[in-house]
N, C-alpha and C positions, 0 to 999 in steps of 0.2 A: 762678818768675819773680822776678827782683830788681827792686825799685822803681828802683834806680839805672839799670839797663840800659834799662828801659822809658822812664824820663824822658829818658835820653840820646837814644834813638832818636826819641822824640816831639818833644823840643825841637829836635833837629836839623832835622827835617822842618818844624816850625812856623817856625823862623827863616828858612828859605827862603821860606816863604809870606809873611812880614812885608814882603818887598820890594814886594809889591803893595798894601800898606796905605798910607793917607795918613800923611805924616810926623808924628811925635809923637802918633799916635792913642792915646788912653789909655782911651776908653770900652770897657766890656765889653758886648757885644751881648746884650740880654735874651732869654732863652728865649721869653718871652711874645710876641715879635715874629714868631716863626716862622709861616709860612702853611700849612705842611704838617707831616708827622711828623718830617722831618729837622731836626736842630739848625741854627739860622741861622748862616751864615758870619760871622766866620772860625772859629767853633767847628769842630774837626775831630777825628774818631776816629782815633787812631794806636796801633798796636800793633807787636809784633815780627813779622818775616816768617815765622818758624817757629812762631808761636803757633797751635796747632790750633783753639782755641775762643776766641771773643772775647766780651767784655761787649757788651751792646746798649744803645744810647742813642736815644731817640725823644721827641718832644714829644707830650704827652697833656693832656687836660682833666681836672682833679681839683679838687673843691671850688670850682668856678666860675672856675678860673684855668688858664692854659696854663703847664705846668711841664715840666721834664725828668724823664722816667721812665728809670731805669737799672736793668738787671738782668743777672744772670749765672747760668749753670748750669755751674760749673766752668771759667769762662773769664776772660780778662783783656783790657783795653784801657783807654786813657786818652781822655778828651775834653778837649782843650786849646784855649785861646784866647790867641794872642800879644798882648802889650801893650807899649807903649813908655812906660809911665807913669813919670814922674819927678816926684815930689813932694818938695819941699825941706823936710824936717822941721826943719832948723835955722832956717828962716824963719818957723816957727810954724804950719806946715800939717801936721797929723797925718793920715796916710793911714788911712782906715777901709775895711775890707772888710765888706760886708753881704750876707747871704743867708738863706734859710730852707730847711729840709730836713725830711724825714720818712722814717722807716725802716718798711719792710713786713716784711722778713725778714733775719735775720742768717745768715751762713754758718756752718754747724755745725762746731765744732771749731777755729774761728779763734783764733789767739793771736799778737798783733803782736810779742811778745817773742821769738818763735822763727822762724827762717828757713823751716822746713818747714810752718808754719801761718800765714804772713804774709798773711792775707786780711782784708778789712773790708767792711762793708755800704755805707759811704759815707765819702768823704774829699774835702775841698776843699783844694787845694794852691796855694801861692804860690812861684813859681820866681824867684829873684833873680839879676840880672846883676851878680854880685859880682866885682870885680877881684881877681886873685890876690895882688896886693901887700898886700891887707888880711889875708891868712891868715898863720898861723905857718909857719915853714919846713917843719915836718913835714906839716902839712895841705896846703901848697902842692905838696909832692912827691907826695902821694896824688892830688890832683886832676890834676896833670900826667900821672901814670901812667895814670889812668882815661881821660883824653882821648886819650892815645896808643894805648891798647888798644881803646877803644870808639868815641869820637866827640869831635871838637874842641869840640862845643857842650855838653859835659857841664856842667850848672850847678854852681857852687861852693857854693851854699846854697839850700835849699828848706825851707819849713815846710808841714806837712800837718795840717789839722784833721780829726779823725776822730770818728765816732760808733761806740762799741764796745759789745759786750755785757757784758763782764766787767771790763775795766780801770776804775779809778776816774776819775771826772770830775776834771779839773784836773791830771792826771799828764802830765808831759813825758817823752818817751823817744825815743832815737834809732831810726831805721829799723833793722831787723834786719840789714841788709847794709852800711849806711854811716851814720856820724854826720853827714855832710853833708846829710842829710835828717832834720830834727827833727820829731817828731810831738807834737801836743797833743790829748789826749782831751777834747773839749768836752762830749760827751754820753755817758752810760753807762746801759745798761739796769739795771745793778746799783745805780745811784743813783736809779732810778725813772723814767728817761727811756725809757719803754716804746715799742715800735713803735705806729704808728697816729696819732700826734699831731705836728703841725707844731711846730718850734722855730725861733725867730728868733735870728740871730747877728749880732754886730757886734764886729769885732776891730780893735784899734789895732796896725797892722803895725809901727810903729816900736818900740812897747813889746815886742811879741812877738819881733821880730828881736833886740832887745837881750837878751832872756831866753834865746833859743835860741842866739845866736852872740855871746856877750859880748866875746870878743877882737876880732872883726871890727867890732863896733858901737862901739868906743871913740871918744869924742868926739862921740857922738850920731849917728854915721854910719848912713845907711840907703841901700842900693844901689837902683838902678832895678829895676823889675820886668821880667822877661822873658816870663812867661806865667802865666795862671791855669788851674788844671786841676781837674776833678772825676773821680771814678772809683768803681766798684764792682769788687770783686776776689774771685775764688773759685778761682783756678787751682791753688793749693797744696793746699787741702783738698778740691778737686773739689766744693765745696759750692755750693748755690744761694743767691742773695741778691737783694734788691730794695729800691730806695730812690727817693725823689723829691727834686729840688732846684728851688727857685724861682729867680727872677732874682738874679744875682750882680752887685753894683755896687761900684765903687771911687770914693771921693770924699774930698777934703780936709776936715778939720774945723779951723777956725781956733781956736787956743788963746790964752788971755789970761794 
């Protein structure tokens, strides 16, 4: 399964769903507000029609809190949340993405640098509503071709934060299928971030976008956000994986 295809399908479905949301809604619904096992709306599980096995997402109690439990046994699916967040970084507001996560099991044989083993225990992704005129001519052509072949809603830029078993923490790398999805290894078991412990994250989206997409970020530009997503992935290796994610939040931080 290519991440590009999955994100295309998922985002297309979610953008249809955003029509029912309040205008300019930017809040991310906390997992902890769920009253049952299903993730609270507008979080939605989205996958490909022909995908035989799906990753599973449910709300569970762990360490005294209601969190998202996600696991897979050789399957794939995204859990996505549409957002219309527009934070004007040029006005001094730095968008911060915060969450906490915990790994229980890595997919055996996963390697994000190769298409045939492109699986991960946990990732948190930000999908940007990037105008095509911000892209170079070559990249613009690639996105237009992808939209023509797959879906008009194909995002032109996404950043995925991953917790990997072997890759070093701090490494940036493109998705194995497309450079329009840039990945940052935030946590690594090889660096001592072992399964079983919670890790708290806070990311400056303006700084990360500038690092991942330097050409598009010229002049301090930061595009609006289209969606936030989380996922566990095991369809390429047919491996089992399990992870937990706490509430995900997005807020501006005033800079001086």
